[in-house]
C-alpha positions in Angstrom: 119.4 116.8 -26.1 120.8 118.9 -29.3 118.1 116.7 -31.2 115.2 118.2 -32.4 111.8 117.6 -34.3 111.2 120.8 -36.1 107.2 120.4 -36.7 106.7 121.9 -40.2 103.1 120.4 -40.7 100.3 122.6 -41.9 97.5 123.0 -40.1 95.4 120.4 -42.7 97.6 117.7 -41.6 97.8 118.8 -37.4 93.8 118.0 -37.5 94.9 114.4 -38.4 97.8 113.9 -35.9 96.3 115.7 -32.9 93.6 113.4 -32.5 95.5 110.7 -33.1 98.0 112.1 -30.4 95.1 112.6 -28.4 93.9 108.9 -28.8 97.1 107.9 -27.5 96.5 110.0 -24.5 93.5 109.1 -23.3 94.3 105.7 -23.7 97.7 105.6 -22.2 99.4 104.2 -24.6 102.9 105.3 -24.0 102.5 104.2 -20.3 101.4 100.8 -21.3 103.9 100.2 -23.8 106.6 100.5 -20.9 105.0 98.5 -19.2 105.1 95.9 -22.4 101.3 95.6 -22.2 100.8 93.2 -25.3 96.7 94.2 -25.7 98.0 97.4 -27.1 98.3 95.5 -30.1 96.6 92.3 -30.1 95.0 90.0 -27.6 97.3 87.2 -28.0 100.8 88.0 -26.3 102.1 85.4 -29.0 105.7 87.1 -30.4 104.7 90.2 -28.5 105.2 89.6 -25.0 109.0 88.1 -25.9 109.6 90.7 -28.2 110.1 94.1 -26.4 113.4 93.8 -25.0 114.6 96.4 -27.0 113.1 99.3 -25.0 115.6 98.2 -22.3 118.6 97.5 -24.7 121.0 100.6 -23.6 121.0 99.3 -20.3 122.0 95.4 -20.9 124.2 96.2 -23.6 126.3 98.0 -21.4 127.5 94.6 -19.4 128.4 93.6 -22.6 131.4 96.4 -23.0 134.1 93.8 -21.6 133.0 91.6 -23.9 133.4 93.6 -26.7 137.0 94.9 -25.7 137.9 91.6 -25.9 137.0 91.2 -29.3 138.4 94.3 -30.6 141.8 93.2 -29.0 141.9 89.6 -30.5 141.3 91.2 -33.6 144.4 93.5 -33.1 146.3 90.4 -32.2 145.5 88.8 -35.3 146.2 91.7 -37.5 142.9 91.8 -39.1 142.4 94.6 -41.9 139.1 93.5 -42.8 135.8 92.3 -41.1 132.9 90.5 -43.2 129.7 90.4 -41.5 127.7 87.7 -43.3 124.1 88.3 -42.0 120.6 89.2 -43.4 117.9 91.7 -42.6 118.4 92.9 -39.2 121.5 91.2 -38.5 122.8 93.5 -41.7 121.3 96.8 -42.4 121.9 98.1 -38.7 126.0 97.7 -39.3 125.3 99.1 -43.1 124.7 102.2 -41.6 127.6 102.1 -39.2 129.7 101.1 -42.1 128.8 103.8 -44.3 128.4 106.8 -41.6 131.2 106.2 -39.6 133.8 104.2 -41.8 136.8 102.6 -40.1 138.4 104.9 -37.8 142.2 105.0 -37.6 144.1 101.6 -36.8 140.7 100.0 -37.2 139.6 97.3 -40.1 137.4 98.0 -42.6 133.9 96.4 -42.4 132.4 94.8 -45.4 128.3 93.7 -44.9 127.8 90.7 -47.6 123.9 89.6 -47.4 123.7 88.4 -51.0 123.7 85.0 -52.6 124.3 86.5 -55.7 127.4 85.1 -56.8 129.5 88.4 -58.3 128.5 90.1 -55.0 130.2 87.0 -52.8 133.2 86.8 -55.6 133.7 90.9 -55.2 134.2 90.8 -51.3 136.3 87.5 -51.3 138.9 88.8 -53.9 139.1 92.2 -51.9 139.9 90.6 -48.8 143.0 88.7 -47.5 141.8 85.4 -45.9 144.6 85.4 -43.0 143.7 89.3 -42.1 140.2 89.1 -42.3 137.4 88.5 -39.2 134.4 86.9 -40.2 131.1 87.7 -38.1 128.5 84.7 -38.2 125.1 86.9 -37.6 121.9 85.3 -37.2 118.7 85.3 -34.7 117.5 81.9 -35.7 121.0 80.5 -36.1 120.2 78.6 -39.3 119.5 81.3 -41.9 120.1 79.7 -45.3 122.0 82.6 -46.8 124.2 82.9 -43.5 125.2 79.5 -43.4 125.9 79.1 -47.2 128.4 82.5 -47.0 129.9 80.5 -43.8 130.5 77.3 -45.6 132.6 79.4 -48.8 134.4 81.4 -46.3 135.5 78.8 -43.9 136.5 76.5 -46.9 138.5 79.8 -48.0 140.4 80.1 -44.7 141.1 76.7 -44.0 142.6 76.6 -47.4 144.7 79.6 -47.1 148.3 80.0 -45.7 149.2 82.0 -42.7 145.5 81.9 -41.4 143.9 80.9 -37.9 141.4 78.8 -38.4 138.3 79.4 -36.0 139.7 82.1 -33.8 138.8 84.3 -37.2 135.5 83.8 -36.8 132.9 85.3 -34.6 129.2 84.0 -34.3 126.2 86.4 -33.0 122.8 85.0 -32.5 120.1 84.1 -29.7 120.6 81.4 -26.8 120.8 77.5 -27.6 120.7 78.1 -31.4 122.2 75.5 -33.8 124.8 78.6 -34.9 125.6 78.9 -31.0 126.7 75.0 -31.1 128.3 75.0 -34.8 130.8 78.0 -33.3 131.9 76.0 -30.5 132.6 72.9 -32.6 134.3 74.7 -34.7 136.3 77.0 -32.2 135.3 80.5 -33.2 137.2 82.9 -31.2 133.9 84.4 -29.7 130.5 83.8 -29.2 128.0 86.4 -28.7 124.8 85.5 -27.1 122.2 88.3 -28.0 119.0 88.5 -25.6 116.4 86.4 -27.1 113.5 88.9 -26.6 114.4 91.3 -29.4 113.2 91.0 -32.9 116.0 91.3 -35.6 114.8 94.5 -36.8 114.7 96.1 -33.5 118.7 94.6 -32.7 120.4 97.3 -33.9 121.7 98.9 -30.3 122.0 94.7 -29.3 125.3 92.7 -29.9 124.1 92.5 -33.7 125.1 95.9 -34.1 127.0 96.7 -31.7 130.0 94.0 -32.2 130.3 95.2 -35.9 130.3 99.0 -34.7 133.1 98.2 -31.9 135.3 96.4 -34.4 135.2 99.7 -36.8 136.2 101.6 -33.9 133.2 103.3 -32.5 132.7 104.3 -29.0 130.1 102.0 -27.8 129.6 104.1 -24.7 128.7 107.1 -26.4 126.5 105.0 -28.8 124.5 103.9 -25.7 124.6 107.6 -23.9 122.8 108.8 -26.9 120.6 106.4 -27.2 119.6 106.6 -23.3 119.2 110.6 -24.1 116.1 109.6 -26.7 115.0 106.7 -24.4 114.3 108.8 -21.5 112.4 111.5 -23.9 110.1 108.7 -25.0 109.0 108.2 -21.4 107.1 111.0 -21.8 103.5 110.5 -20.6 101.9 113.6 -19.8 102.4 115.7 -22.5 102.5 113.4 -25.4 102.9 115.5 -28.3 106.4 116.3 -26.7 107.3 112.6 -26.9 109.5 112.6 -30.2 109.0 108.4 -30.9 105.0 108.9 -30.0 104.8 112.0 -32.1 106.7 110.2 -35.0 104.4 107.0 -34.6 101.4 109.1 -34.6 102.3 111.1 -37.7 102.8 108.3 -39.6 100.1 105.9 -38.7 97.6 108.9 -38.6 99.0 110.3 -41.9 98.6 107.0 -43.1 94.9 106.3 -42.3 94.4 109.3 -44.2 96.0 108.1 -47.3 99.3 109.1 -46.9 100.8 106.1 -46.5 104.4 106.2 -48.3 107.0 107.7 -45.3 109.6 109.1 -47.7 112.7 109.5 -45.9 114.9 112.3 -47.6 118.5 112.3 -45.6 122.2 113.9 -45.5 124.4 112.4 -48.1 126.4 110.4 -45.0 123.0 109.1 -43.8 121.9 107.6 -47.0 122.0 104.0 -45.8 119.8 105.1 -42.8 116.8 104.9 -45.0 117.3 101.0 -46.0 117.2 100.5 -42.2 113.9 102.2 -42.0 112.8 100.6 -44.6 113.1 97.2 -43.3 111.7 98.4 -40.1 108.8 99.8 -41.2 107.8 97.5 -44.0 108.4 94.2 -41.9 106.4 95.8 -39.3 103.5 97.3 -40.3 102.9 95.8 -43.9 100.5 92.9 -43.1 96.9 92.2 -42.8 96.5 94.4 -45.9 97.5 97.6 -44.5 101.3 99.5 -43.4 103.3 102.0 -43.9 105.4 102.0 -47.6 108.5 103.1 -46.7 110.4 105.1 -49.6 114.4 104.8 -48.9 116.9 106.4 -51.5 114.6 107.9 -54.2 115.8 111.1 -56.1 114.9 114.2 -54.7 113.1 116.3 -57.4 110.5 119.1 -57.1 107.1 118.7 -55.6 105.4 118.1 -59.2 106.8 114.5 -58.8 105.3 113.6 -55.8 101.4 112.4 -55.4 99.3 113.0 -52.4 100.0 110.0 -50.9 103.3 110.8 -49.4 104.6 111.9 -45.8 108.2 113.3 -45.8 110.9 112.9 -43.1 113.9 114.6 -43.5 117.1 113.7 -41.5 119.3 116.9 -41.4 122.8 115.9 -40.3 124.7 119.4 -39.0 128.0 119.9 -40.9 127.0 117.9 -44.1 126.6 119.4 -47.7 122.6 119.8 -47.2 121.7 122.9 -49.4 120.2 121.0 -52.1 117.8 118.9 -49.5 117.1 122.4 -47.8 115.8 123.9 -50.8 113.8 120.7 -52.0 111.9 120.4 -48.3 111.1 123.9 -48.5 109.7 123.6 -51.6 108.0 120.3 -50.5 106.8 122.2 -47.8 105.8 125.4 -50.1 103.6 123.1 -51.8 101.4 121.9 -49.2 103.3 118.5 -48.5 103.8 117.1 -44.9 107.5 117.6 -43.8 109.1 116.5 -40.6 112.6 117.7 -40.2 114.6 115.7 -37.8 118.1 117.5 -37.1 121.3 115.1 -35.8 124.2 117.2 -34.4 126.4 114.8 -35.4 127.0 110.9 -36.6 126.5 109.8 -32.7 123.3 111.0 -32.7 122.2 108.2 -35.0 122.0 105.9 -32.0 118.9 108.3 -30.7 117.5 108.2 -33.6 117.4 104.1 -34.1 115.7 104.5 -30.9 113.0 107.0 -31.5 112.1 105.0 -35.0 111.9 101.8 -33.3 109.8 103.3 -30.4 107.7 105.1 -33.6 106.9 101.8 -35.4 105.6 100.2 -32.1 103.3 103.5 -31.8 102.3 103.2 -35.7 101.5 99.8 -35.4 98.9 100.3 -32.5 97.3 103.1 -34.3 97.2 100.8 -37.6 95.8 98.0 -35.3 98.2 95.7 -36.7 100.6 93.0 -34.7 104.0 95.2 -35.2 106.6 92.1 -34.5 106.1 89.7 -36.5 106.4 88.6 -40.2 104.1 86.0 -41.6 104.9 86.4 -45.2 108.9 86.3 -44.7 108.5 82.7 -43.9 106.3 81.8 -46.8 109.5 83.1 -48.8 111.6 81.1 -46.9 109.4 77.8 -47.8 109.0 78.8 -51.6 112.8 79.2 -51.7 113.2 75.5 -50.4 110.5 74.1 -52.6 112.3 75.5 -56.1 115.5 73.9 -54.8 113.6 70.5 -54.1 112.8 70.8 -57.8 116.6 71.7 -58.9 117.8 68.7 -56.8 115.3 66.0 -58.1 115.6 67.6 -62.2 118.6 69.2 -62.1 117.2 72.3 -63.3 115.0 75.1 -61.8 111.4 75.8 -63.0 110.9 77.6 -65.9 109.9 81.6 -64.9 108.3 83.7 -67.8 110.6 86.8 -68.4 109.8 89.8 -70.6 111.9 92.3 -73.1 112.1 95.6 -71.6 109.2 97.5 -73.8 107.2 94.3 -73.1 107.6 95.1 -69.7 106.7 98.4 -69.9 103.3 97.9 -71.9 101.9 95.9 -69.1 103.4 97.8 -66.2 102.4 101.3 -67.4 98.9 101.2 -67.2 98.8 100.2 -63.3 101.0 103.2 -62.6 97.8 104.8 -60.9 97.5 107.2 -58.1 98.5 105.6 -54.7 100.7 103.0 -56.1 104.1 102.2 -55.7 106.4 100.5 -58.2 109.3 98.6 -56.5 112.5 97.3 -58.2 113.9 94.0 -57.2 117.5 93.5 -58.2 119.1 90.1 -57.8 122.2 91.3 -59.1 125.8 92.8 -58.0 125.9 96.5 -56.8 128.0 99.1 -59.3 127.8 102.6 -59.8 126.3 102.2 -63.7 123.5 99.9 -62.2 122.7 102.4 -59.5 122.9 105.4 -61.6 120.8 103.7 -64.3 118.3 102.8 -61.5 117.8 106.2 -60.3 117.3 107.7 -63.9 114.3 105.3 -63.8 112.8 106.2 -60.7 113.0 109.6 -61.4 111.3 108.9 -65.0 108.7 107.0 -63.0 108.2 110.0 -60.4 108.3 112.7 -62.9 106.0 110.8 -65.6 103.4 109.1 -62.9 103.9 110.7 -59.9 104.4 107.0 -58.1 106.5 106.5 -55.4 109.6 104.4 -56.1 111.7 101.7 -54.1 114.9 99.6 -55.0 115.9 97.3 -53.3 118.6 94.1 -53.9 117.4 90.5 -53.4 117.7 88.3 -51.4 118.2 91.4 -48.9 114.9 92.5 -49.2 113.1 89.5 -48.7 114.0 89.7 -45.4 112.6 93.3 -44.9 110.3 95.0 -47.8 109.5 91.3 -49.0 106.8 91.1 -45.9 105.0 94.5 -47.2 104.8 93.4 -50.9 102.8 90.5 -49.7 101.1 91.4 -46.8 100.5 95.4 -47.2 98.3 97.5 -49.4 97.5 95.9 -52.8 99.0 99.0 -54.2 102.7 97.6 -55.5 103.7 96.8 -58.9 106.6 94.7 -58.8 109.5 94.6 -61.3 111.9 92.1 -61.3 115.5 92.4 -62.6 117.7 89.2 -62.5 121.3 88.9 -63.9 123.0 86.0 -65.5 124.7 84.5 -62.2 128.0 84.1 -64.2 131.0 83.1 -63.3 128.7 81.2 -60.7 130.4 80.1 -57.5 129.9 76.8 -55.2 128.4 76.1 -52.2 130.8 73.8 -50.0 128.9 70.7 -48.8 125.6 71.8 -51.4 124.4 70.0 -54.5 123.6 73.7 -55.6 125.8 77.3 -56.2 125.3 80.5 -55.3 123.8 81.3 -58.2 121.1 78.8 -58.6 120.3 79.6 -54.8 119.7 83.5 -56.1 117.7 82.5 -58.7 115.7 79.8 -56.8 115.2 83.1 -54.1 113.8 85.1 -57.0 111.8 82.3 -59.1 110.2 81.6 -55.1 109.5 85.3 -54.5 108.0 86.0 -58.3 105.7 82.7 -57.2 104.9 84.3 -54.0 103.8 87.6 -55.5 101.4 86.2 -58.1 99.8 83.7 -55.6 99.0 87.1 -53.9 97.2 88.4 -57.1 100.4 91.2 -57.0 101.5 92.4 -60.3 104.9 91.4 -60.9 107.1 90.9 -64.2 110.6 90.1 -64.5 113.2 91.0 -67.1 116.7 89.1 -67.5 119.6 91.7 -67.1 122.2 90.9 -69.8 125.9 91.2 -70.1 125.7 95.2 -69.6 123.1 95.3 -66.5 122.6 99.2 -67.0 121.9 99.1 -70.6 118.8 96.6 -69.8 117.6 99.2 -66.7 118.3 102.3 -69.5 116.2 100.3 -72.1 113.1 99.9 -70.0 113.5 103.9 -68.8 113.7 104.4 -72.4 110.6 102.2 -73.0 108.7 104.1 -70.6 109.4 107.4 -71.7 108.1 106.6 -75.1 105.2 104.8 -73.7 104.0 107.7 -72.0 104.9 110.3 -74.6 102.4 108.6 -77.4 99.4 106.6 -76.8 100.4 104.1 -79.1 102.8 101.3 -77.7 104.8 99.1 -79.6 105.1 95.4 -78.5 108.7 93.9 -79.1 108.8 90.6 -80.8 110.4 87.9 -79.0 114.2 87.6 -79.3 115.5 84.5 -81.2 117.9 82.2 -79.3 121.3 82.9 -80.3 120.8 86.3 -80.7 122.0 89.8 -78.9 119.6 92.4 -77.6 
């Protein structure tokens, strides 16, 4: 097997990891995991015994090859040029990795992953496609996710009103057995209904139909993906020498180092693998961020010199052969030289990503055992959903959303800066539409935070992050500082059949989440993004630089109504 784990950890870190590995061997953890022993995590089997189907998915999915090929053939017969995936969290982030890593193959459609209720994002995808030449994947494990159902209502209306469309034949459902979505798909005459095994949690579902249907439509070799996953599965069965088990080793490293204070699992990845970090982010955060502990994944953070990092980091460098890795190689070498713990995972080609998916799933289950938490539930995710529904109820009864206090950039920095202490992390939560200027501005903000305060930084788009890192924010260590950025949501987009719009839904989700953070005594502050969103973020960065270069802090005066920033 060409994937290798290059152990670059100094002896001081090995002294933390090796006892953890010895404990795994002594307690027969690998053997018990493969026998699906729920007592590895908790005495109660609830949401454990029925969440371990991912261990044998690579074999089950081979039985789905005929239906996958039939779906691809149907898309070709309909002359489909674009595929739009409507999903959230585990239903969307795996396909996003396939989309960015492989792109569309020759003579196959493009894939769009839409996991947002922000109207600008919905409008962006809507305007980029031709309704009659687009296939829509409606993906939801529960079958009733508010974001997915709202997006379906929008695109169903678009298709039924456009000329030359084929109605339900342009829709495909991916869900669990006996869900509302499965019934709806039959009623609406969907072209295909993919019923996924029920014993798989959403964040462990990338190698199930939730990931393989979009991968097949992109033109990927599904058998090759499954073969690569199977190779890693066999390596992760190693029980006699746990140190040679790649999933157990990574899990022991993450769990052992986290208990020693290095809980910021920082993913550095070759350019083509950039979004793999986002998938890891939701896997680790939602699985381990509970009971006041957890791994804090850091994805897509600007790579800097060793001085920008604190003593709370553990680095994993994913290196794809053939990529332009020179800069990252130098950065990883500098980190090792500076005494930081770094593990390098080598991928021989893009298809090895399937092996990495399984390695990280296995490692996360192992790390959950090491940390003593339940890695398959998500108690605080439902809390955010409930808060959103409560806020929407207020809107429907009063005609307006609850007022949420927001700050000017200088005010936000004034309040946030004293909280940026060693071991903390700052999470930027963006309820807005992705754009290069915005992401470049956020990158500058993250670099400044790292260089000035040596704190870890994350950036997530809302409401996507509610289905991933949102669990960690409320249930994990109380070391997070949260900066919520909310755009104007204009022009808005109506949701057919609903008394509220996408903009209202997105604002309700942002409001519900910041209220939830406050209820958990987390430090959270909101800044409204103006017309020039990048300029607002740049103003935060400028204020941060100013306040850290001088002991004097200036608080901006409240802005009068009708005046510009």
